[in-house]
C-alpha positions as CSV (number, residue, x, y, z in Angstrom):
1,M,97.9,103.1,73.6
2,D,95.6,106.1,73.4
3,I,96.1,108.0,76.6
4,S,92.6,109.4,76.3
5,R,91.0,105.9,76.4
6,A,88.8,105.5,79.5
7,I,90.3,103.2,82.1
8,T,89.4,102.3,85.7
9,L,91.9,101.5,88.4
10,H,91.0,100.4,91.9
11,L,93.5,100.6,94.7
12,P,93.6,99.5,98.3
13,K,92.4,102.3,100.6
14,R,95.5,102.2,102.7
15,F,99.0,100.9,101.9
16,E,101.7,100.1,104.3
17,V,105.1,99.0,103.1
18,G,108.4,98.4,104.8
19,T,110.1,96.5,107.6
20,G,107.9,96.2,110.7
21,T,104.6,97.3,109.1
22,A,102.8,94.1,109.8
23,A,102.6,95.0,113.5
24,R,100.6,98.2,112.5
25,L,97.6,96.1,111.5
26,G,96.4,95.8,115.2
27,D,96.3,99.6,115.4
28,W,94.2,99.8,112.3
29,V,91.6,97.2,113.4
30,P,88.7,98.9,115.1
31,E,88.5,98.4,118.9
32,G,86.4,95.4,119.8
33,A,86.2,94.1,116.3
34,R,86.0,90.3,115.7
35,V,88.8,89.3,113.4
36,L,89.1,86.2,111.2
37,V,92.5,85.4,109.8
38,I,92.6,83.3,106.6
39,A,96.0,81.6,106.4
40,L,98.0,78.5,105.4
41,P,99.4,76.4,108.2
42,V,102.8,77.9,107.7
43,T,101.5,81.5,107.7
44,A,99.3,80.9,110.7
45,A,102.4,81.0,112.7
46,M,102.8,84.6,111.8
47,V,99.6,85.8,113.3
48,G,101.4,87.0,116.4
49,K,103.4,89.5,114.3
50,L,100.2,91.4,113.4
51,G,99.6,93.1,116.7
52,L,96.0,92.0,116.8
53,K,94.0,92.3,120.0
54,G,90.7,91.0,121.2
55,S,88.7,88.2,119.5
56,V,90.8,86.5,116.8
57,T,89.9,83.3,115.0
58,V,92.3,81.6,112.6
59,F,91.2,79.5,109.6
60,D,94.4,77.9,108.3
61,A,93.0,75.2,106.0
62,V,93.7,77.0,102.7
63,Q,95.6,74.9,100.1
64,P,97.5,76.1,97.1
65,E,95.2,76.4,94.0
66,P,92.2,76.5,96.4
67,K,89.0,74.8,95.3
68,D,85.4,75.9,95.9
69,T,85.3,73.3,98.7
70,C,88.0,75.2,100.5
71,L,86.1,78.4,100.1
72,D,83.0,76.8,101.5
73,A,84.9,75.7,104.6
74,A,86.3,79.2,105.1
75,L,82.8,80.7,104.7
76,A,81.5,78.3,107.3
77,A,84.3,79.4,109.7
78,A,83.3,83.0,109.0
79,R,79.6,82.4,109.7
80,A,80.6,80.8,113.0
81,C,82.6,83.7,114.3
82,R,80.7,86.6,112.4
83,P,83.8,88.7,111.7
84,D,84.0,92.5,111.4
85,V,87.5,92.2,109.8
86,I,88.9,89.5,107.5
87,V,92.7,89.2,107.2
88,G,94.3,87.4,104.4
89,L,97.8,86.3,105.6
90,G,99.6,84.5,102.9
91,G,100.1,84.5,99.1
92,G,97.7,84.7,96.3
93,S,95.7,81.6,97.2
94,V,95.0,82.9,100.8
95,M,94.3,86.4,99.7
96,D,91.8,85.3,97.0
97,V,89.9,83.2,99.5
98,A,90.0,86.1,102.0
99,K,88.5,88.4,99.3
100,L,85.6,86.1,98.7
101,V,84.9,85.4,102.3
102,A,84.8,89.1,103.0
103,A,82.3,89.5,100.2
104,L,80.1,86.4,100.7
105,W,80.1,85.3,104.4
106,N,76.9,87.2,105.3
107,S,75.4,87.4,101.7
108,D,72.8,85.3,99.9
109,Q,75.1,85.2,96.9
110,T,77.1,82.1,96.0
111,L,80.3,81.7,94.0
112,A,78.3,80.9,91.0
113,D,76.3,84.1,91.4
114,V,79.4,86.3,91.5
115,A,81.5,84.6,88.8
116,G,82.6,87.1,86.2
117,P,82.9,90.9,86.4
118,N,81.0,93.2,88.7
119,K,78.5,90.8,90.2
120,V,79.4,91.0,93.9
121,A,76.6,93.0,95.7
122,Q,78.5,94.0,98.8
123,K,81.4,93.5,101.2
124,G,80.4,92.1,104.5
125,A,83.6,92.9,106.5
126,L,86.6,95.1,106.3
127,L,89.4,93.4,104.3
128,A,93.1,93.5,105.3
129,Q,95.6,91.7,103.0
130,V,99.1,90.9,104.4
131,A,101.4,89.4,101.8
132,T,103.9,86.7,102.8
133,T,105.1,86.0,99.3
134,A,106.0,88.2,96.4
135,G,104.2,86.8,93.4
136,T,100.5,87.3,92.6
137,G,100.1,90.8,93.9
138,S,96.6,89.8,94.9
139,E,96.7,92.4,97.7
140,G,96.5,95.1,95.1
141,G,93.8,93.7,92.8
142,I,90.1,93.2,92.7
143,R,90.1,89.7,91.2
144,A,89.9,86.3,92.9
145,L,90.4,82.9,91.4
146,I,89.0,79.6,92.7
147,T,89.2,76.2,91.1
148,S,85.9,74.5,90.5
149,S,85.8,71.0,92.0
150,E,83.3,70.0,89.3
151,T,85.1,71.1,86.2
152,G,88.7,71.6,87.3
153,M,88.7,75.1,85.7
154,K,89.5,78.4,87.3
155,V,86.5,80.5,88.3
156,A,87.3,84.2,88.1
157,V,85.5,86.8,90.2
158,E,86.2,90.5,89.7
159,S,84.6,93.4,91.6
160,P,85.5,96.7,93.4
161,H,84.1,95.1,96.5
162,L,87.1,92.8,96.5
163,A,89.6,95.7,97.0
164,A,91.5,95.6,100.2
165,D,90.8,98.3,102.8
166,I,94.5,98.0,103.9
167,A,97.4,96.2,102.2
168,I,100.6,95.5,104.1
169,L,103.9,94.6,102.5
170,D,106.4,93.7,105.2
171,P,109.6,92.2,103.9
172,E,110.2,90.4,107.2
173,L,107.3,88.1,106.5
174,T,108.8,86.9,103.3
175,M,112.3,86.1,104.5
176,S,111.5,82.5,105.3
177,V,110.3,81.7,101.8
178,P,112.7,79.2,100.3
179,P,114.8,80.2,97.3
180,A,112.9,77.9,94.8
181,I,109.6,79.5,95.8
182,T,111.1,83.0,95.8
183,A,112.3,82.4,92.2
184,A,109.1,81.0,90.9
185,T,106.8,83.5,92.5
186,G,109.1,86.3,91.5
187,V,108.8,85.2,87.8
188,D,105.1,85.2,88.3
189,A,105.2,88.8,89.5
190,L,107.4,89.7,86.5
191,A,105.0,87.9,84.1
192,H,102.0,89.9,85.4
193,C,103.8,93.1,84.5
194,V,105.1,91.8,81.2
195,E,101.8,90.4,80.1
196,A,100.0,93.6,80.9
197,F,102.7,95.6,79.3
198,T,102.5,93.7,76.0
199,N,98.7,93.3,76.1
200,I,96.4,94.5,73.4
201,N,94.6,96.4,76.1
202,S,97.8,98.1,77.3
203,H,97.4,101.7,78.5
204,P,100.1,104.3,79.4
205,L,98.9,104.5,83.0
206,I,99.3,100.7,83.5
207,D,102.5,100.6,81.4
208,D,104.3,102.7,83.9
209,Y,103.2,100.5,86.8
210,A,104.4,97.5,84.7
211,R,107.7,99.1,83.9
212,M,108.4,99.7,87.6
213,G,107.5,96.1,88.4
214,I,109.7,94.7,85.6
215,R,112.7,96.9,86.6
216,L,112.3,96.0,90.3
217,A,112.3,92.3,89.4
218,G,115.4,92.8,87.2
219,R,117.2,94.6,90.1
220,F,116.1,92.5,93.1
221,L,114.9,89.0,92.2
222,Q,118.3,87.4,91.9
223,R,119.3,89.0,95.2
224,A,116.2,87.8,97.0
225,V,116.9,84.2,95.7
226,E,120.5,84.3,96.8
227,D,120.0,85.9,100.2
228,G,116.5,85.6,101.7
229,S,117.4,87.9,104.6
230,D,118.1,90.8,102.2
231,A,115.4,93.2,103.4
232,E,115.9,95.6,100.5
233,A,115.6,92.8,97.9
234,R,112.5,91.3,99.6
235,A,110.9,94.8,99.8
236,G,111.7,95.4,96.1
237,M,110.1,92.1,95.1
238,L,107.0,92.8,97.2
239,L,106.6,96.1,95.3
240,S,107.2,94.4,92.0
241,S,104.5,91.9,92.9
242,F,102.2,94.7,94.0
243,Y,102.6,96.7,90.8
244,G,101.8,93.5,88.9
245,G,98.6,93.1,90.9
246,L,97.6,96.7,89.9
247,C,98.1,95.7,86.3
248,L,95.6,92.9,86.5
249,G,92.3,94.8,87.2
250,P,92.2,97.2,84.2
251,V,94.4,95.2,81.7
252,N,94.8,91.6,83.0
253,T,97.2,88.9,81.8
254,A,97.2,87.1,78.5
255,A,98.3,83.8,76.9
256,G,101.1,83.2,79.5
257,H,98.6,82.7,82.3
258,A,96.0,80.9,80.2
259,L,98.6,78.3,79.3
260,A,99.8,78.1,82.9
261,Y,96.4,77.3,84.4
262,P,96.1,73.6,83.2
263,L,99.6,72.9,84.6
264,G,98.3,73.9,88.0
265,T,94.8,72.4,87.9
266,R,95.7,69.2,86.0
267,A,99.3,68.5,86.9
268,G,99.4,70.1,90.4
269,I,102.4,72.3,89.5
270,P,102.4,75.4,91.7
271,H,101.1,78.5,89.9
272,G,104.2,80.6,90.0
273,L,106.3,77.7,88.7
274,S,103.7,77.0,85.9
275,V,104.0,80.6,84.8
276,A,107.8,80.5,84.9
277,L,108.1,77.3,82.9
278,L,106.2,79.0,80.0
279,F,107.4,82.6,80.3
280,P,110.3,82.4,77.9
281,N,108.4,80.7,75.1
282,V,105.3,82.9,75.4
283,L,107.5,86.1,75.4
284,G,109.4,84.8,72.4
285,F,106.1,84.0,70.6
286,N,104.8,87.5,71.2
287,A,108.0,89.3,70.4
288,P,107.2,90.0,66.7
289,A,104.0,91.8,67.7
290,R,105.6,93.9,70.5
291,P,109.3,94.2,69.4
292,E,110.1,97.5,71.2
293,K,108.4,96.5,74.5
294,T,110.0,93.1,74.4
295,A,113.4,94.7,74.0
296,E,112.6,97.0,77.0
297,V,111.8,93.9,79.1
298,L,115.0,92.2,78.2
299,T,117.1,95.3,78.9
300,A,115.4,95.6,82.4
301,L,116.4,92.0,83.1
302,G,120.0,92.6,82.1
303,L,119.7,90.6,78.9
304,Q,120.5,91.4,75.3
305,A,117.8,93.4,73.6
306,S,116.4,91.5,70.6
307,E,113.3,91.2,68.4
308,D,114.3,87.7,67.3
309,P,112.0,85.1,69.0
310,E,114.6,82.4,69.4
311,T,117.0,84.9,71.0
312,V,114.3,86.1,73.4
313,V,113.5,82.5,74.3
314,Q,117.1,81.5,74.9
315,G,117.9,84.7,76.9
316,T,114.9,84.5,79.2
317,R,115.3,80.7,79.7
318,A,118.8,81.3,80.8
319,Y,117.6,84.0,83.1
320,C,115.1,81.7,84.8
321,T,117.7,78.9,85.0
322,A,120.1,81.2,86.7
323,L,117.4,81.7,89.4
324,G,117.6,78.0,90.0
325,I,114.4,77.0,88.3
326,K,114.4,73.7,86.5
327,M,112.9,74.8,83.2
328,S,111.3,71.5,82.1
329,M,107.6,70.7,82.5
330,Q,108.5,67.0,82.5
331,D,110.8,67.5,85.6
332,H,107.8,68.8,87.5
333,G,105.4,66.0,86.8
334,A,103.8,66.9,83.4
335,A,102.8,64.0,81.2
336,E,103.4,64.4,77.4
337,A,100.2,62.6,76.6
338,E,98.2,65.3,78.3
339,L,99.6,68.2,76.3
340,P,97.0,68.2,73.4
341,G,94.1,68.3,75.9
342,W,95.8,71.0,77.9
343,A,96.3,73.0,74.7
344,A,92.6,72.9,73.9
345,E,91.7,73.9,77.4
346,A,94.1,76.8,77.5
347,H,93.1,78.0,74.1
348,A,89.5,78.1,75.3
349,I,90.3,80.5,78.2
350,R,89.2,83.5,76.0
351,R,89.1,86.0,78.8
352,L,92.9,85.8,78.7
353,M,93.8,84.6,75.3
354,D,91.8,87.4,73.6
355,N,94.2,89.8,75.3
356,N,97.3,88.4,73.7
357,P,99.1,90.6,71.2
358,R,99.3,87.7,68.7
359,D,96.6,85.2,67.9
360,M,97.6,81.7,69.0
361,S,96.0,78.6,67.6
362,V,95.5,75.4,69.5
363,G,98.5,73.9,67.6
364,E,100.7,76.9,68.5
365,V,99.7,76.5,72.2
366,E,100.7,72.8,72.0
367,A,104.0,73.7,70.3
368,I,104.8,76.0,73.2
369,Y,104.0,73.3,75.7
370,R,106.2,70.9,73.8
371,A,109.1,73.4,73.6
372,A,108.8,73.8,77.4
373,F,108.3,70.1,78.1
């Protein structure tokens, strides 16, 4: 927590937030530019809200937890239309694909060439990110995750060239998100902030972004779940998610996300829900190593401040349950026989596990899975 420690934070060049800001994108796009919108089928219906003019191509074949084959298809679409501007219109899956398409569509580099930190050579198009969910905060970060179809593991790419040229957070675009998805993605946003806040690499600059994200979730997540048309709550959660995204570049997440990845890639559980299912037990496990910060998190969520791991687990589990989340891995398709293998896989994700404030053995990872099962 030495404030003199060197740290690098990359931000979008332009940031628009508030009701109606999605329509400003058309004014930002250079006149005559060819635009490729990367979307899900459900978010492709929102293209008309962006105020785009001229040549617009839509690629809407992105799937949740996108694989490298999805990226290849998006790259082929880009090479066919030769875009000047790439627009990511969706949640984290869409925005991560958009980042990589903007960087690679006219490059000789492949996904394998750029995997890891600081290997992307260039950006081949302007990048606009328009969030339609409040969860990953991908619009604010410089990291993209794609699942390898060969190994089933996440491939992480990190580069300043993946930063958005404009990020737009318009609460109107999130109002159709169902309560269950609002809850799960909201806990994902919260977890980004919490994992960065309690990280061994935590830094005062990032701590303050994390605090704002945690407090916004504590204030607005329940409201957004209960009334999807609540513009203030939707905007608050978009900001919470954005702050979480800012935390990821310089600090990153830790064990919570490492443990969540096998649930997504192996069991097909959506990422936000995977994180939410494990959030109470991971926070409780780490509480002895970060007692004051854990107490601060609980207070922000309206819970009893405590350093006791079991109290932390019970309180945060009740918080997630009150959001309507079924807090059982088994209820969402996880198979008990798979837990030992998932534990070994999660433990091997050292780029995240090494950030955790407490060392976690393979056996302790499995114990967390079983407690959440």
